[in-house]
LUMZA-219462 format. One line per field, with one value per atom (N, C-alpha, C): residue number from 0; atom name; x, y, z. Coordinates in steps of 0.02 Angstrom, whole numbers, plus 32768, in hexadecimal, padded with zeros to 4 digits. Each point is the difference from the previous one (the first is absolute). Example, Ala and Ser with C-alpha at 12.3 -4.5 7.8 and 13.67 -1.06 7.14 Angstrom:
REM residues 2
pos <- c(0_0_0_1_1_1) $
site <- c(N_CA_C_N_CA_C) $
px <- c(8294_7FD3_802D_7FEE_802A_7FD9) $
py <- c(7EE4_803B_803C_8035_803B_8037) $
pz <- c(8186_8000_8000_7FDC_8003_8025) $
REM end
This chain:
REM residues 250
pos <- c(0_0_0_1_1_1_2_2_2_3_3_3_4_4_4_5_5_5_6_6_6_7_7_7_8_8_8_9_9_9_10_10_10_11_11_11_12_12_12_13_13_13_14_14_14_15_15_15_16_16_16_17_17_17_18_18_18_19_19_19_20_20_20_21_21_21_22_22_22_23_23_23_24_24_24_25_25_25_26_26_26_27_27_27_28_28_28_29_29_29_30_30_30_31_31_31_32_32_32_33_33_33_34_34_34_35_35_35_36_36_36_37_37_37_38_38_38_39_39_39_40_40_40_41_41_41_42_42_42_43_43_43_44_44_44_45_45_45_46_46_46_47_47_47_48_48_48_49_49_49_50_50_50_51_51_51_52_52_52_53_53_53_54_54_54_55_55_55_56_56_56_57_57_57_58_58_58_59_59_59_60_60_60_61_61_61_62_62_62_63_63_63_64_64_64_65_65_65_66_66_66_67_67_67_68_68_68_69_69_69_70_70_70_71_71_71_72_72_72_73_73_73_74_74_74_75_75_75_76_76_76_77_77_77_78_78_78_79_79_79_80_80_80_81_81_81_82_82_82_83_83_83_84_84_84_85_85_85_86_86_86_87_87_87_88_88_88_89_89_89_90_90_90_91_91_91_92_92_92_93_93_93_94_94_94_95_95_95_96_96_96_97_97_97_98_98_98_99_99_99_100_100_100_101_101_101_102_102_102_103_103_103_104_104_104_105_105_105_106_106_106_107_107_107_108_108_108_109_109_109_110_110_110_111_111_111_112_112_112_113_113_113_114_114_114_115_115_115_116_116_116_117_117_117_118_118_118_119_119_119_120_120_120_121_121_121_122_122_122_123_123_123_124_124_124_125_125_125_126_126_126_127_127_127_128_128_128_129_129_129_130_130_130_131_131_131_132_132_132_133_133_133_134_134_134_135_135_135_136_136_136_137_137_137_138_138_138_139_139_139_140_140_140_141_141_141_142_142_142_143_143_143_144_144_144_145_145_145_146_146_146_147_147_147_148_148_148_149_149_149_150_150_150_151_151_151_152_152_152_153_153_153_154_154_154_155_155_155_156_156_156_157_157_157_158_158_158_159_159_159_160_160_160_161_161_161_162_162_162_163_163_163_164_164_164_165_165_165_166_166_166_167_167_167_168_168_168_169_169_169_170_170_170_171_171_171_172_172_172_173_173_173_174_174_174_175_175_175_176_176_176_177_177_177_178_178_178_179_179_179_180_180_180_181_181_181_182_182_182_183_183_183_184_184_184_185_185_185_186_186_186_187_187_187_188_188_188_189_189_189_190_190_190_191_191_191_192_192_192_193_193_193_194_194_194_195_195_195_196_196_196_197_197_197_198_198_198_199_199_199_200_200_200_201_201_201_202_202_202_203_203_203_204_204_204_205_205_205_206_206_206_207_207_207_208_208_208_209_209_209_210_210_210_211_211_211_212_212_212_213_213_213_214_214_214_215_215_215_216_216_216_217_217_217_218_218_218_219_219_219_220_220_220_221_221_221_222_222_222_223_223_223_224_224_224_225_225_225_226_226_226_227_227_227_228_228_228_229_229_229_230_230_230_231_231_231_232_232_232_233_233_233_234_234_234_235_235_235_236_236_236_237_237_237_238_238_238_239_239_239_240_240_240_241_241_241_242_242_242_243_243_243_244_244_244_245_245_245_246_246_246_247_247_247_248_248_248_249_249_249) $
site <- c(N_CA_C_N_CA_C_N_CA_C_N_CA_C_N_CA_C_N_CA_C_N_CA_C_N_CA_C_N_CA_C_N_CA_C_N_CA_C_N_CA_C_N_CA_C_N_CA_C_N_CA_C_N_CA_C_N_CA_C_N_CA_C_N_CA_C_N_CA_C_N_CA_C_N_CA_C_N_CA_C_N_CA_C_N_CA_C_N_CA_C_N_CA_C_N_CA_C_N_CA_C_N_CA_C_N_CA_C_N_CA_C_N_CA_C_N_CA_C_N_CA_C_N_CA_C_N_CA_C_N_CA_C_N_CA_C_N_CA_C_N_CA_C_N_CA_C_N_CA_C_N_CA_C_N_CA_C_N_CA_C_N_CA_C_N_CA_C_N_CA_C_N_CA_C_N_CA_C_N_CA_C_N_CA_C_N_CA_C_N_CA_C_N_CA_C_N_CA_C_N_CA_C_N_CA_C_N_CA_C_N_CA_C_N_CA_C_N_CA_C_N_CA_C_N_CA_C_N_CA_C_N_CA_C_N_CA_C_N_CA_C_N_CA_C_N_CA_C_N_CA_C_N_CA_C_N_CA_C_N_CA_C_N_CA_C_N_CA_C_N_CA_C_N_CA_C_N_CA_C_N_CA_C_N_CA_C_N_CA_C_N_CA_C_N_CA_C_N_CA_C_N_CA_C_N_CA_C_N_CA_C_N_CA_C_N_CA_C_N_CA_C_N_CA_C_N_CA_C_N_CA_C_N_CA_C_N_CA_C_N_CA_C_N_CA_C_N_CA_C_N_CA_C_N_CA_C_N_CA_C_N_CA_C_N_CA_C_N_CA_C_N_CA_C_N_CA_C_N_CA_C_N_CA_C_N_CA_C_N_CA_C_N_CA_C_N_CA_C_N_CA_C_N_CA_C_N_CA_C_N_CA_C_N_CA_C_N_CA_C_N_CA_C_N_CA_C_N_CA_C_N_CA_C_N_CA_C_N_CA_C_N_CA_C_N_CA_C_N_CA_C_N_CA_C_N_CA_C_N_CA_C_N_CA_C_N_CA_C_N_CA_C_N_CA_C_N_CA_C_N_CA_C_N_CA_C_N_CA_C_N_CA_C_N_CA_C_N_CA_C_N_CA_C_N_CA_C_N_CA_C_N_CA_C_N_CA_C_N_CA_C_N_CA_C_N_CA_C_N_CA_C_N_CA_C_N_CA_C_N_CA_C_N_CA_C_N_CA_C_N_CA_C_N_CA_C_N_CA_C_N_CA_C_N_CA_C_N_CA_C_N_CA_C_N_CA_C_N_CA_C_N_CA_C_N_CA_C_N_CA_C_N_CA_C_N_CA_C_N_CA_C_N_CA_C_N_CA_C_N_CA_C_N_CA_C_N_CA_C_N_CA_C_N_CA_C_N_CA_C_N_CA_C_N_CA_C_N_CA_C_N_CA_C_N_CA_C_N_CA_C_N_CA_C_N_CA_C_N_CA_C_N_CA_C_N_CA_C_N_CA_C_N_CA_C_N_CA_C_N_CA_C_N_CA_C_N_CA_C_N_CA_C_N_CA_C_N_CA_C_N_CA_C_N_CA_C_N_CA_C_N_CA_C_N_CA_C_N_CA_C_N_CA_C_N_CA_C_N_CA_C_N_CA_C_N_CA_C_N_CA_C_N_CA_C_N_CA_C_N_CA_C_N_CA_C_N_CA_C_N_CA_C_N_CA_C_N_CA_C_N_CA_C_N_CA_C_N_CA_C_N_CA_C_N_CA_C_N_CA_C_N_CA_C_N_CA_C_N_CA_C_N_CA_C_N_CA_C_N_CA_C_N_CA_C_N_CA_C_N_CA_C_N_CA_C_N_CA_C_N_CA_C_N_CA_C_N_CA_C_N_CA_C_N_CA_C_N_CA_C_N_CA_C_N_CA_C_N_CA_C_N_CA_C_N_CA_C_N_CA_C_N_CA_C) $
px <- c(802A_7FD6_802C_7FEA_8023_7FE6_802E_7FEE_801A_7FD1_8011_7FFB_8037_8003_800E_7FD3_8011_8037_8023_8036_7FED_8002_7FF8_7FBC_8002_7FC3_7FE0_801F_7FE6_8031_803E_8032_8040_8006_8036_7FE2_801D_7FE0_8031_7FE5_8027_803B_7FF9_8034_803D_8000_803A_8000_803A_8003_7FD7_7FF2_7FDC_8025_7FDB_801E_8016_8028_8018_7FC6_7FCD_7FC8_7FD7_7FFA_7FDB_8026_8041_8029_7FFB_8001_7FFD_7FBE_7FC8_7FC0_7FF9_801B_7FFE_802D_803A_802C_7FDE_7FDB_7FDA_7FCE_7FDF_7FD1_8022_803B_8025_8015_8017_8014_7FC6_7FC3_7FC5_7FE8_8025_7FF0_7FD7_7FF5_7FD9_802D_7FE4_8026_7FEE_8033_7FF5_8007_7FD0_8001_7FF4_8026_7FF5_7FDE_7FCE_7FDB_7FF8_8024_8006_7FF4_7FF0_7FFE_8046_8032_8045_8018_8029_8023_8031_8015_802D_803E_801A_803C_7FF8_7FC4_7FF5_7FE2_7FED_7FE5_803A_8036_8038_801F_800A_8024_7FDC_7FBF_7FDE_7FFF_801C_8001_8046_8005_8041_801A_8041_801C_7FE1_7FF0_7FE7_7FB9_7FDC_7FBD_7FFE_8039_8002_7FFA_8000_7FF6_7FBA_7FD7_7FBA_7FDC_7FCA_7FD7_7FE1_7FFF_7FE8_7FD6_7FCD_7FDA_800B_8019_800D_7FD8_8000_7FDC_7FB7_7FE1_7FB9_7FF0_8032_7FF5_8026_801F_8025_8042_801D_803F_7FF5_8023_8001_8049_8014_8044_7FFE_802A_8006_804A_8011_8045_802F_7FE9_802A_8006_7FDF_8004_7FBC_7FFD_7FC2_7FF4_7FC8_7FF3_7FCE_7FDA_7FD3_7FEB_7FF1_7FE4_7FC9_7FD2_7FCC_8007_8006_800A_7FC6_7FFC_7FCD_800E_7FCA_8008_801D_8026_8025_7FD2_7FC7_7FD4_7FE3_7FF4_7FE6_8036_803D_8038_800A_7FFE_8009_7FC9_7FC2_7FC8_8008_8014_800A_8036_8037_8036_7FE8_7FD7_7FE5_7FD4_7FD7_7FD5_8028_8035_802C_801E_8014_801D_7FCB_7FC5_7FCB_7FE8_7FFA_7FE5_8036_803E_8039_8002_8000_7FFF_8046_800A_803C_7FF4_8034_7FF5_803B_7FF0_8031_7FEB_802A_7FF0_8035_7FEA_802D_8001_803D_8008_800D_801B_800C_8030_8030_8030_800E_8012_800D_7FBF_8006_7FC4_800D_7FC9_8003_7FD8_801F_7FDF_8007_7FC7_8002_7FE7_7FEE_7FE4_8035_7FE8_802D_8027_803E_8027_7FE4_7FD2_7FE1_7FBF_7FEA_7FC2_8009_7FCF_8007_8011_7FE9_800C_8049_8022_8044_802F_7FF9_802F_7FF9_7FC6_7FF6_8018_8014_8014_804B_8011_8045_8031_7FF2_802C_8046_8009_8042_8022_7FE2_801C_8010_7FCF_8007_7FF2_7FDE_7FEA_8015_7FE7_8010_7FC0_8004_7FCA_8010_7FDC_800F_7FC8_800B_7FCD_7FC5_7FC5_7FC2_8002_801A_7FFF_8036_802A_8032_7FE5_7FC8_7FE4_7FEA_8014_7FEE_7FB9_7FF0_7FBC_7FE6_7FC4_7FE4_7FD2_800E_7FDC_7FCF_8011_7FD7_800A_7FCA_8002_7FDF_8021_7FE3_8000_7FC4_7FFA_8002_8033_8009_7FD8_7FFC_7FDD_7FF2_7FC7_7FF0_7FD1_800A_7FD1_7FBC_8000_7FC3_7FEC_8002_7FF5_7FBD_7FCA_7FBE_7FFC_801B_8000_802C_8039_802D_7FDF_7FDF_7FDD_7FCA_7FDC_7FCB_801B_803A_801F_801C_801D_801B_7FCA_7FC5_7FC9_7FE6_8014_7FED_802C_8038_8030_7FF4_8014_7FFB_8039_7FFB_8033_7FDD_8028_7FE7_801C_7FD3_8017_7FE9_802B_7FF0_8012_7FD4_8010_8013_803C_8019_7FF2_7FD3_7FF5_7FFA_8012_7FFB_8035_8033_8035_7FEA_7FCB_7FE7_802E_802C_802D_7FD8_800C_7FDE_8030_7FED_8029_7FE3_8028_7FE7_8025_7FDA_801C_7FDF_801F_7FDF_7FBF_7FD1_7FC1_800B_7FD7_8006_8035_801E_8034_7FE5_8006_7FF3_8025_7FFD_8027_7FEA_7FC0_7FE8_801B_8001_801D_8049_8025_8046_8008_7FD5_8003_7FF3_7FD2_7FF2_803D_8027_803B_8037_7FFB_8031_7FDE_7FC5_7FE1_7FD1_7FED_7FD0_7FB9_7FDB_7FBD_7FCC_7FC2_7FCB_7FF4_7FF4_7FEF_8038_803C_8039_8034_7FEC_8030_7FDB_8027_7FE8_8022_7FD9_801A_7FFC_8034_8002_8008_7FD6_8007_7FDF_800A_7FE6_7FE3_7FFF_7FED_7FD8_7FE9_7FD5_8021_8042_8022_8004_7FE6_7FFD_7FBC_7FD1_7FBC_8000_8026_7FFD_8016_8034_8016_7FD2_7FE2_7FCF_7FC5_7FEC_7FC6_800C_803E_8010_8021_8009_8024_7FD2_801F_7FDC_7FEE_802F_7FF5_8023_7FE6_801E_7FFE_8039_8006_800C_7FD1_8007_8026_8038_8027_7FEB_7FDE_7FE6_7FB6_7FEA_7FB8_7FE9_8021_7FED_7FBA_7FD3_7FBA_7FF4_801E_7FF5_801B_803A_801D_7FD6_7FE6_7FD8_7FC1_7FE7_7FC6_8010_8040_8016_8024_801E_802D_7FDB_8022_7FE7_8018_8036_801D_8017_800A_801A_8030_8033_802E_8014_8010_8017_8042_800E_803F_8038_8001_8037_802A_8041_802B_7FFB_8003_7FFE_7FC0_7FC9_7FC1_7FFF_8020_8005_8029_8038_802A_7FD8_7FDB_7FD8_7FCA_7FE2_7FCD_801D_803C_8020_800D_8019_800D_7FC0_7FCA_7FC1_7FE8_8009_7FEC_8027_8041_802A_7FE8_7FEB_7FE6_7FBE_7FD7_7FBF_8009_802A_8005_802D_8027_8028_7FD2) $
py <- c(7FC4_803C_803F_8032_8040_8029_801A_8029_8047_802F_8045_802C_8022_8029_8049_802C_8046_8004_8038_8006_802C_8042_802D_7FF9_7FF2_7FF8_7FBC_7FD5_7FBC_7FCC_8001_7FD2_8023_8041_8027_803F_8017_8033_8039_803D_803C_8009_7FE9_800B_7FD4_7FD3_7FD6_7FC2_7FE1_7FC2_7FC8_7FCD_7FC6_7FE5_7FF0_7FE5_7FB8_7FE8_7FBA_7FCF_800C_7FD1_8002_803B_8005_7FDD_800B_7FDE_7FB4_7FE9_7FB9_7FE1_8022_7FE3_8001_8034_8002_7FCB_7FF6_7FC9_7FBC_7FF9_7FC1_7FF6_8036_7FFB_7FE8_801C_7FEC_7FB7_7FEA_7FBA_7FD0_8019_7FD6_8002_8024_8000_803B_8032_803A_8036_802A_8037_8041_8026_8041_8038_802D_803B_803D_8035_803D_8034_8022_8033_803E_8035_8039_8042_8033_8044_801A_7FE4_8016_7FF0_802B_7FEB_7FC8_7FDC_7FC7_8016_803B_801B_8001_8012_8005_7FC2_7FD2_7FC0_7FD2_8002_7FD2_8006_803C_8005_7FE0_7FF6_7FE1_7FB4_7FE5_7FB7_7FE4_7FC3_7FE0_7FF0_7FF9_7FF7_7FC7_7FC8_7FC7_800B_8033_800F_8037_801F_8039_7FEB_7FBE_7FE7_7FE2_8005_7FEA_8030_7FE8_802B_8037_803D_803A_802D_801D_8036_803D_8036_803D_803B_8036_803C_7FF4_7FD4_7FEF_7FE4_7FDE_7FE1_8020_8039_8023_7FDE_7FDC_7FDD_7FB5_7FDA_7FB7_7FE9_7FD7_7FE6_7FB4_7FDF_7FB7_7FEF_7FD5_7FE9_803B_8034_8038_8036_7FF8_8031_801F_8043_8021_7FEF_7FE0_7FEA_802D_8028_802E_8037_803A_8037_8020_8020_8028_8047_802F_8045_802C_803C_8030_8019_800A_8025_8045_801C_803D_8039_8008_8039_7FF9_7FC1_7FF6_800F_7FE9_800F_804B_8024_8048_8022_7FE7_801E_7FF5_7FC3_7FF2_802D_8009_802B_8049_8016_8044_8008_7FCD_8003_7FFF_7FD8_7FFE_8045_8021_8043_8032_7FFD_8030_7FFA_7FC2_7FF6_7FF3_800F_7FFF_7FBF_7FCA_7FBE_7FE3_7FDC_7FD8_7FBC_7FE4_7FC5_7FCF_7FC3_7FCD_7FE7_8008_7FED_7FD0_7FC7_7FCC_7FFA_7FFA_7FE7_7FB5_7FE1_7FB8_7FF0_802C_7FF2_803D_8038_803C_8021_8034_801E_804A_8024_8045_8005_801B_8005_8047_801C_8046_8007_7FC9_8004_8009_8004_8007_7FBF_8007_7FC5_7FDC_8022_7FE2_7FDB_8005_7FDE_7FB4_7FDC_7FB7_7FDB_8018_7FDC_8007_8033_800E_7FC6_7FE2_7FCA_7FC2_7FFB_7FC7_800C_803D_8011_7FF6_7FCF_7FF3_8000_7FD9_8000_7FE7_7FD8_7FE5_8029_8039_802E_7FDC_7FDC_7FDD_802E_8039_802D_8047_8030_8047_8027_802F_8030_803C_8006_8033_8033_8035_8034_7FE5_8016_7FE9_8001_8035_8008_7FD6_7FDE_7FD3_7FB9_7FF0_7FBC_7FF5_7FC7_7FF3_7FE6_7FC9_7FE6_7FFC_801A_8000_7FC4_7FD6_7FC1_8005_8026_8002_8043_801B_8040_7FF7_8018_8001_8048_801A_8043_7FF8_801C_7FF8_8033_803D_8034_803B_8020_8040_8027_8041_802B_8001_7FED_8004_7FBA_7FD0_7FBA_7FF5_801D_7FF4_801A_803C_801C_7FD6_7FEA_7FD7_7FBF_7FE0_7FC1_800A_8037_800F_8003_8020_8005_7FBD_7FDA_7FBE_7FD1_8004_7FD4_800E_8036_800F_7FDD_7FE4_7FE0_7FB5_7FE0_7FB7_7FDD_7FFF_7FE3_7FD7_7FDA_7FDA_8020_8010_801E_7FD6_7FFB_7FE1_8032_8004_8028_7FCF_8007_7FCF_8016_7FDC_8004_8046_8006_8040_8032_7FE8_802D_8031_7FEE_802A_8004_7FCF_7FFE_7FED_8024_7FF2_7FD9_7FC4_7FD3_7FFF_8011_8009_7FD2_7FDA_7FD3_800C_7FE9_8005_7FD9_8015_7FDE_7FB8_7FD3_7FBA_7FDB_8021_7FE0_7FF1_7FC2_7FEC_7FBE_7FE8_7FC5_7FC2_7FFA_7FC6_8002_803B_8006_7FE9_8016_7FEC_7FB5_7FE2_7FB8_7FD9_8018_7FDD_8001_8035_8006_7FD0_7FE1_7FCB_7FBB_7FFC_7FBF_7FE8_802A_7FEC_7FFF_7FCB_7FF8_8008_8015_8009_7FC0_8009_7FC9_7FCE_8011_7FD2_801B_802C_801C_8015_8008_8019_8043_8032_8044_8018_8022_8022_804B_802A_8047_8026_8043_8028_8043_8010_8044_8000_803C_8007_7FE7_8006_7FEA_7FB4_7FDC_7FB7_7FE7_802D_7FEB_7FD8_8018_7FDF_7FB7_7FF1_7FBA_7FD7_801F_7FDB_7FE9_8028_7FEE_7FC1_7FEF_7FC8_7FC6_8006_7FCC_7FC6_7FC5_7FC5_800A_8019_8016_8042_8029_8041_800F_8016_800C_804A_8021_8046_8006_8023_800D_8044_7FFF_803E_8009_803F_800F_8028_7FFB_802A_7FED_8030_7FF2_7FE1_801C_7FE5_7FB9_7FF4_7FBD_7FCD_8014_7FD2_7FE9_8029_7FED_7FC9_7FF9_7FCF_7FC4_800A_7FCE_7FC1_7FC8_7FC1_7FF5_8023_7FF9_8044_8006_803D_7FEE_802A_7FF8_8045_8006_803F_8014_8041_8017_8000_7FCD_7FF2_7FC8_800D_7FD3_7FB7_7FF2_7FBB_7FDD_8025_7FE2_7FF4_802C_7FF5_7FC2_7FF8_7FC5_7FC1_8002_7FC7_7FF1_8034_7FF7_7FDE_8015_7FE1_7FB6_7FF0_7FBB_7FD6_801A_7FDB_7FF6_8033_7FFC_7FC9_7FFD_7FCC_7FBA_7FF9_7FBF_7FEF_8032_7FF5_7FEE_8024_7FF3_7FC5_7FEA_7FC3_7FC3) $
pz <- c(8000_8000_8000_7FDC_8001_803C_8027_803A_7FF3_7FFC_7FEF_803E_800F_803D_7FF1_8017_8007_8036_8003_8031_803C_7FF7_8039_8021_8041_8026_7FF9_7FD7_7FF6_801B_7FE6_801A_8016_7FF3_801E_801F_8035_8029_8011_8002_8011_7FD1_7FC2_7FCE_8008_8030_800E_7FD3_7FF5_7FD9_8020_7FD9_801A_803D_8033_803D_7FF5_802E_7FFB_8000_802A_8003_7FC0_7FE0_7FC2_7FC7_7FFE_7FCD_8008_803E_800D_7FE7_800D_7FEB_7FB4_7FE0_7FB6_7FE2_8020_7FE9_8007_8036_8009_7FC7_7FEC_7FC8_7FC1_7FF2_7FC4_8005_803A_8009_7FF5_800D_7FF6_7FB7_7FD6_7FB9_7FE7_802A_7FEC_7FE2_7FD7_7FE1_8024_8014_8020_7FCD_7FFF_7FD5_802D_7FF5_8026_7FD3_801C_7FDA_802D_7FEF_802D_7FDC_8027_7FE6_7FF3_8021_7FF6_7FB9_7FE3_7FC3_8011_7FCD_800C_8026_7FF0_8022_804C_8018_8048_801E_7FD6_8017_8015_7FDA_800C_8045_801C_8040_803B_7FFC_803A_7FFB_7FCB_7FF6_800B_801B_8004_7FBA_7FF6_7FBD_7FD9_8021_7FDA_7FE7_801A_7FE8_7FCC_7FF3_7FD1_7FB8_7FF3_7FBC_7FF6_8033_7FF9_7FD1_7FE2_7FD5_802A_7FE3_8024_7FD4_801F_7FE2_802B_7FE3_8026_7FE5_8026_7FEA_7FF3_8029_7FF7_7FBA_7FE3_7FBF_7FC7_800C_7FCB_7FEF_8030_7FF6_8006_7FD7_8008_7FFC_8031_8001_8007_7FDA_8002_8006_802E_800B_800A_8023_8012_7FCC_7FC7_7FCA_7FF2_7FF8_7FEC_7FB7_7FF2_7FBC_7FDC_8025_7FE0_8030_7FE4_8027_7FD7_8022_7FDF_801A_7FD3_8015_7FE8_801B_7FEC_7FB9_7FD9_7FC2_8010_7FD1_800F_8014_7FDF_800F_8047_8015_8043_8034_7FF2_802D_8006_7FC8_8001_8028_7FF9_8025_804A_8015_8047_801D_7FDA_8018_8007_7FD1_8005_803E_800E_803B_8041_8000_803B_800D_7FCB_8007_8017_7FDF_8010_8048_8018_8044_8034_7FED_802F_8029_7FDC_801F_800A_8036_800A_7FDE_7FE3_7FD6_8002_7FEC_7FED_7FBC_7FCF_7FBB_7FE7_7FE6_7FEA_7FB4_7FE5_7FBC_8006_7FCC_8005_8039_800E_8036_802C_7FE1_8027_8016_8029_801D_8010_800D_8018_8040_8035_8041_801A_8016_8018_8047_8020_8043_8036_803D_8039_800B_8016_8012_803D_8024_803B_7FEE_7FC2_7FED_8006_801C_8009_7FC0_7FC7_7FC2_7FE9_8019_7FE7_8011_803A_8013_7FD4_7FDC_7FD4_7FB9_7FF2_7FBB_7FF7_7FD6_7FED_803B_8034_803B_7FF1_7FCC_7FEF_7FC9_7FEE_7FCE_7FBF_7FE9_7FC0_7FC5_800D_7FCB_8011_7FD8_800A_800C_802F_800B_7FD4_7FC8_7FCE_7FFD_7FDB_7FF9_7FDA_8013_7FE2_7FB4_7FE3_7FB8_7FDD_8026_7FE3_7FF7_801F_7FF9_7FB8_7FE4_7FBB_7FF8_8021_7FFF_8047_800C_8043_8007_8030_8009_803A_8033_803D_8023_801B_8024_8044_8034_8043_8018_800F_801C_804C_801F_8048_8028_7FE6_8026_7FD2_800B_7FDF_802D_8004_8024_7FDE_7FC0_7FD7_7FE8_802D_7FED_7FDD_8019_7FE3_7FB9_7FF5_7FBC_7FD1_801A_7FD8_7FED_8030_7FF1_7FCC_8005_7FD0_7FB9_7FF9_7FBD_7FE9_802E_7FEE_7FE8_801E_7FEE_7FB9_7FE2_7FBB_7FCD_8018_7FD4_7FFC_7FC9_7FF9_8025_8042_802B_8037_8025_8039_8040_802F_803F_803C_8032_8040_8037_8032_803C_8037_801B_8031_8047_8020_8047_801D_803E_8024_7FEA_7FDB_7FEC_7FCA_7FDA_7FCB_7FC4_7FF8_7FC7_7FC2_7FC9_7FC0_7FD4_7FEE_7FD8_7FB9_7FCD_7FBC_7FD1_7FD8_7FCE_7FBD_7FCA_7FBE_7FFE_7FD6_7FFB_7FE8_8018_7FEE_8027_8031_8028_8045_8015_8044_800D_803C_8011_7FD9_7FF3_7FDA_7FB8_7FE1_7FBD_8002_8033_8006_8009_8029_800C_7FBF_7FD9_7FC0_7FD2_8004_7FD5_8013_803C_8011_8001_7FDF_7FF5_8035_802F_8034_7FE2_800E_7FE5_8037_7FED_8032_8028_8040_802E_800A_7FE9_8006_8030_802D_8030_8040_8034_8041_800C_8013_8008_8048_8016_8040_7FF3_8020_7FF7_8039_7FFF_8038_7FEB_7FBE_7FEE_7FBE_7FED_7FC5_7FC0_7FFC_7FC3_7FF9_8031_7FFD_7FE7_7FF7_7FED_7FBF_7FCE_7FBE_8004_8028_8003_802D_8032_8029_7FD6_7FD0_7FD7_7FD6_7FF3_7FD4_8024_8042_8026_8012_8006_8019_8049_8027_8045_800A_802C_800D_804A_801A_8048_800B_8021_8012_8041_7FFE_803C_801C_8038_801D_7FF2_7FFC_8001_7FC4_7FC7_7FC8_7FE6_7FFF_7FF3_7FBB_7FCC_7FBC_7FF9_801E_7FFB_8026_803A_8027_7FDB_7FD3_7FD9_7FCE_7FEE_7FCF_801F_803B_801D_8015_7FF8_801B_8048_8013_8042_8019_8041_801D_8038_800A_8037_8018_8040_801C_7FDF_7FFF_7FE3_8034_8028_802F_7FE2_7FF9_7FD9_8016_8040_8018_7FE9_7FFF_7FEB_7FB4_7FDB_7FB7_7FF2_8023_7FF7_8010_8037_8014_7FCB_7FE4_7FCD_7FC2_7FEC_7FC6_800E_803B_8012_7FFD_801C_7FFE_7FB9_7FD7_7FBA_7FDC_800D_7FE1_8013_803F_8016_7FDB_7FF7_7FE0_7FB6_7FDC_7FB8_7FF2_8032_7FF8_7FF9) $
REM end
């Protein structure tokens, strides 16, 4: 069985790498013959540092479906059409927004160094933080803060893009239209009802809709409407849930 895991808030917490107990239970799944796939809002660049070296070649979906990596190599990306990218940049400037914007590898970051998301961005300095206008293709945009958030959102909703609002932080996550985690999973050969999904946020809805079983970590209302199972977002309980699941599907 294919087991698809979101990362932040699902199997890794507070931006830290996978714990020893989480690595152990995932290794147990692989030993039992299951395939592990990671599906995250993070770009591949920022997904790798939270994984142990032997898991960095597993199949991955990053950027909520905009990136796909197989055997450690990014094999495809989906980026914004140029006019849409230009419009988003204009709105960011007009509404004085702080941002994290990703190209295929490098990025532009304008937020505070104290922002919680900053510690998750390129911690191993694999890429370059370059000026916004130096990015060649824009794959993903995260609006960290704006004094004019409501007006900015209103303008963004006029564009053919996908937006997610993350939790209490109010972060706006923007991807090209037609991009979500399920689209990314299909690009690495995952078929409907042939996988089990773990997730905790709105960007996991698309894969929950097509999963054979789906486990909501925490209390996200939309996910709970689709989930077949639920577990608290306490790491020890997530590990225990995975172990029980392995016993059931064995």
